[in-house]
C-alpha positions as CSV (number, residue, x, y, z in Angstrom):
1,M,18.5,86.9,146.8
2,M,19.3,86.3,150.5
3,K,20.6,82.8,149.7
4,Y,22.9,84.2,147.1
5,I,24.3,86.8,149.5
6,I,24.9,84.2,152.2
7,T,26.7,81.9,149.7
8,V,29.0,84.8,148.6
9,V,29.8,85.7,152.2
10,L,30.6,82.1,153.2
11,A,32.7,81.7,150.1
12,A,34.7,84.8,151.0
13,L,35.3,83.6,154.5
14,L,36.5,80.2,153.4
15,L,39.0,81.5,150.8
16,P,42.6,80.2,151.5
17,L,45.2,82.8,152.5
18,S,46.9,82.3,149.2
19,A,43.9,83.9,147.5
20,Y,44.9,87.3,148.9
21,A,47.7,89.0,147.1
22,E,49.9,92.1,147.7
23,I,50.6,94.4,144.8
24,T,54.2,95.8,145.2
25,T,57.5,96.2,143.5
26,A,60.2,93.5,143.4
27,T,63.9,94.1,143.2
28,Y,66.9,91.7,143.2
29,Y,69.9,91.0,145.5
30,A,73.0,93.0,144.7
31,R,76.2,91.0,143.9
32,M,77.8,92.1,147.2
33,F,75.5,89.7,149.1
34,N,76.9,86.6,147.3
35,G,78.3,84.1,149.9
36,R,77.0,86.0,152.9
37,R,74.9,84.4,155.6
38,M,71.1,85.0,155.3
39,A,68.7,85.6,158.3
40,N,67.8,81.8,158.2
41,G,71.5,81.0,158.8
42,K,72.2,79.6,155.4
43,I,74.7,81.0,152.9
44,Y,73.2,83.1,150.1
45,L,73.8,81.9,146.6
46,P,72.4,83.8,143.6
47,T,71.4,80.5,141.9
48,K,68.9,79.6,144.6
49,M,65.1,80.4,144.4
50,V,65.0,82.6,147.5
51,A,63.7,86.1,148.5
52,A,64.1,88.6,151.2
53,S,61.1,90.2,152.8
54,N,60.1,91.8,156.1
55,K,56.5,91.1,155.6
56,Y,56.6,87.3,155.4
57,R,58.0,84.8,157.9
58,L,61.2,83.0,157.1
59,G,60.5,79.7,155.4
60,T,57.3,81.0,153.8
61,K,56.8,80.1,150.1
62,V,55.4,82.9,148.0
63,K,54.4,83.2,144.4
64,I,55.7,86.3,142.6
65,T,53.9,87.2,139.4
66,N,55.1,89.9,137.1
67,R,52.1,92.2,136.5
68,R,53.4,93.2,133.0
69,N,53.9,89.8,131.4
70,G,52.1,87.4,133.7
71,K,55.2,85.2,134.4
72,S,55.4,83.7,137.8
73,V,58.0,82.1,140.1
74,I,57.7,80.4,143.5
75,V,60.4,81.4,146.0
76,T,61.2,80.8,149.7
77,V,61.6,83.7,152.0
78,S,65.0,83.1,153.5
79,D,66.3,86.6,154.4
80,R,65.2,90.0,155.6
81,C,65.3,93.4,153.8
82,K,66.6,96.6,155.1
83,P,63.6,98.4,156.5
84,G,62.1,100.9,154.2
85,V,64.3,99.8,151.2
86,C,62.4,96.9,149.7
87,T,59.2,95.0,150.0
88,I,60.5,91.8,148.3
89,D,64.0,91.2,147.1
90,L,64.5,88.2,144.7
91,S,67.6,86.2,144.0
92,P,68.9,87.0,140.4
93,R,67.8,83.5,139.3
94,A,64.2,84.1,140.4
95,F,64.2,87.6,139.0
96,K,65.3,86.4,135.6
97,K,62.4,83.9,135.4
98,I,59.9,86.8,135.5
99,G,61.9,89.7,133.9
100,R,65.2,91.0,132.9
101,L,67.9,92.0,135.4
102,R,68.5,95.3,133.7
103,Q,64.9,96.4,134.5
104,G,66.0,96.5,138.2
105,R,62.4,96.8,139.5
106,L,59.3,95.0,138.5
107,P,55.6,95.6,139.4
108,V,54.5,92.3,141.0
109,R,51.7,90.5,142.8
110,V,52.9,88.5,145.8
111,S,50.7,85.6,147.0
112,R,51.5,83.5,150.0
113,I,51.6,79.8,149.2
114,R,52.3,78.3,152.6
115,G,54.4,78.9,155.7
């Protein structure tokens, strides 16, 4: 029994950071942001696979999974959200891969990949 407990504890300590996920709600960028400069200095284009978040560092790759249908997308955090407004804001292209734009908000699981 003790050997089993030690094995479980060691396994939990050695889990990669990507094994931990945040349950939250995702939204998508409004059209008014098209062509504007993002926090990383690049121009925002709605066709890119990017996201805005205050929780993750710029350049971090995160996997966004729609909790309703299981569809996932990997995006790069390239911008910041307005504090208190959103947790993760996806580009329309990324949002469409996991849901329909008309939904506006999706319940998602966010897992850090690297960065």
